[in-house]
N, C-alpha and C positions, 0 to 999 in steps of 0.2 A: 504494500500500500504506500502510495506517495505521501510523504510528510510535508505539508505546506510550510514554506518559510514564514517565520514570525518577524514582522517589521520591528518589533520591540527590541530584537536582539542587536540591532545596530545603534539603538538610541544611547547606549551606555558610552560609546566611544565617539559620539558626535558633539560632546560638550566639553567644557573646560574644567571638569571636575578633577579631583585628585586621582592620579593613576590607580592607586589601590582601591579607592572608592568606586571608580569606574569598573574595575575588574569585579569587585564584590557585587555591583549591580548587574553586571553581565551574567555572573554566576547565578544570581537570583532569577533572572529572566530565563536563563537556560533551564533551571530546575522547574520553574513554573510552567514553562512550555512543555517540558518532558512529562509532566504529570498528565498531559492530554494526549501523549503519544500512544499508539497501539502497543499492546504487550510485546516486549522483546526480551531476549535473554539478558542483555546488558542494561535494561532500563533501570532496574532498582539500584544497581551499582553506580550507574551514571548519575542518577538523582542524588544518591548519598554523597558522591564526590562533589557534585555541584553545590550542595548545601554546605558541605564542609569548607569548600573554597570560599563560599559567600561569607561564612562566619570568620574564617581566618583573615580574609582581606579587609573585612569591616574592622576587625580588631587591630590589624596592622595599620590601617588608615588612622584610627583614633590614636594609636600609640605614637605614630610618626608626628601627628599634629601636636600631641602633648610634648613630645621631645623637642620639636621646633619651637614651641611657645616657651618652654622652660629654658632652652638655649638662648632665646632672645632676651629673656628677663635676667637670667643669672650669669650669662656670659657676654653676649653682644652688647647689651646696654652698659655694663661696667667697663668693657673695653673701650667703647666710644667715649665714655666719661673720662677715662684715663688718658686716651690719646688726644681727644679734641679739647677737653677742658684743662686737665692737669698738665700735660706736656706742653700744650700751647701756652698756658699761663707762664710756665717756667721759661719758655723761649722769649716771651714778651718781656719778662722781668730781666732776663739776661741781656736782651737787646738794650733795655733802658740802662742797665749797669754799664754796658760798653759806651753808650752815649755820654753818661755822666763821667766816665773815666777820661774821655776825650776832653770834656769841658774842664775837668779838674786839672789835667795836664796843661791845658792852655792857660788857665787862670794862674797856675803856679809859675809858668814861664813869664807871664806878665808881671807877677808879683816880684820875681827875681830881678826884673829890670826897673820896676816902679814900686816903691814902698806903699804908695797910696792904693795899690791893687791888692794888698795883703788881705783885707776883709773879704774881698770877692773870692780869693783863693781858699780862705777858711770855710766860707759857705759851700763852695764847690766840693771841698774835701768832706765836709759834713754830709752833704747830699749823697756823695759817692759811698761813704761808709754805711749810711742808713740803707741805701739800696743794696749794698753787699749783704747786709744782714737779712734783708728780705729774700734775696736769692738763696742764701744758705738755708733759710727756713723752708723755702719751697723744695729744695733738694732733700732735706730731712723728711719732709712730708711725702715726697715721691718714694723715698726708700721704704717708708712704712707701707705705702700703698702698693709698692712693687711686690711685697710678700703676699698681699691679698690677691693681686693679679695672678701671680704664679699658682697660688692655691686654686683660683677660679679656673685656670687653664687645666690643671691636673684633674679637677673635679669634672670638668666638661669632657675631657678625654675618657675618663672612667665611665661617665654616663653614656657616652657615645658607644663605647665598646659593649657595655651592658645591653643597650638597645639593640645593637647589631646581633649580639649573641642570642638574646631571647627571640628576636625575629627569625633568626636562622633555625632555632629549635622548632618554632611554630611551623615554618615552611617544611622542615624535615618530616614533621608529623603529617602535614598535608600531602607530602610526596608519598609517604607510605600508604595513605588513603587512596591516592591516585593509582598506586601500583596494585591495589586490591588487598593490602594487608589490613587485618582487623586491629586497629589501634585501641579500641575500647576494651577488648577482652584480654589483651596481652599485658601481663604483669611486668612493670618496669623493674629492672635489676641494676645493681651497682650504683645506686643513687642517681640514675638518669632522670633528668627533668621531664615531667609529664607535659602533655600538650596544654592542659588547663593552667598549670602553674607557670608555664612559660608565657602564656598570654597575659596572665595576671601580673607577672613581673614586668612585662613590656608596657603594661598600662601605667 
């Protein structure tokens, strides 16, 4: 019997949705369509695989979105603050220090030739020393923040590795399902992470 094509099956890939979300929707549409197919030897297994794929890809999509959001909050935002605000502020203060150094040297040279310029040289020296303290304080602040930045990088890398590992475990379980292995009745040994625990960890 001829199986008519279902126009819904192309809808999942015709929008700008997240790739994993699009795959999950396609799996759902495949499973829904297969429910109406005539009885075939592979029908039940195919539907089971489609449903498993739908659940896995929906979970992976949520997991990836959560990972991206957390990365933006706990890594990208602090890095931008450090680079755009803290580093830029230090560069501005150092530039001001260099300008005041030139002014101070010029004032001292004039004072060496003309005694009446001595007060100007003293003011220029005072401004330079005050700016120097500001720059030193900025550097000390950056040293403190640099430790936090390094910790944020290490945490981000650990989170990324964990996300990839748990995603891989979930995909391995789906691969077993696709190969026809019964993952629900097989007892896990040697501390292997189960499908459900992997997805929960990925969340």
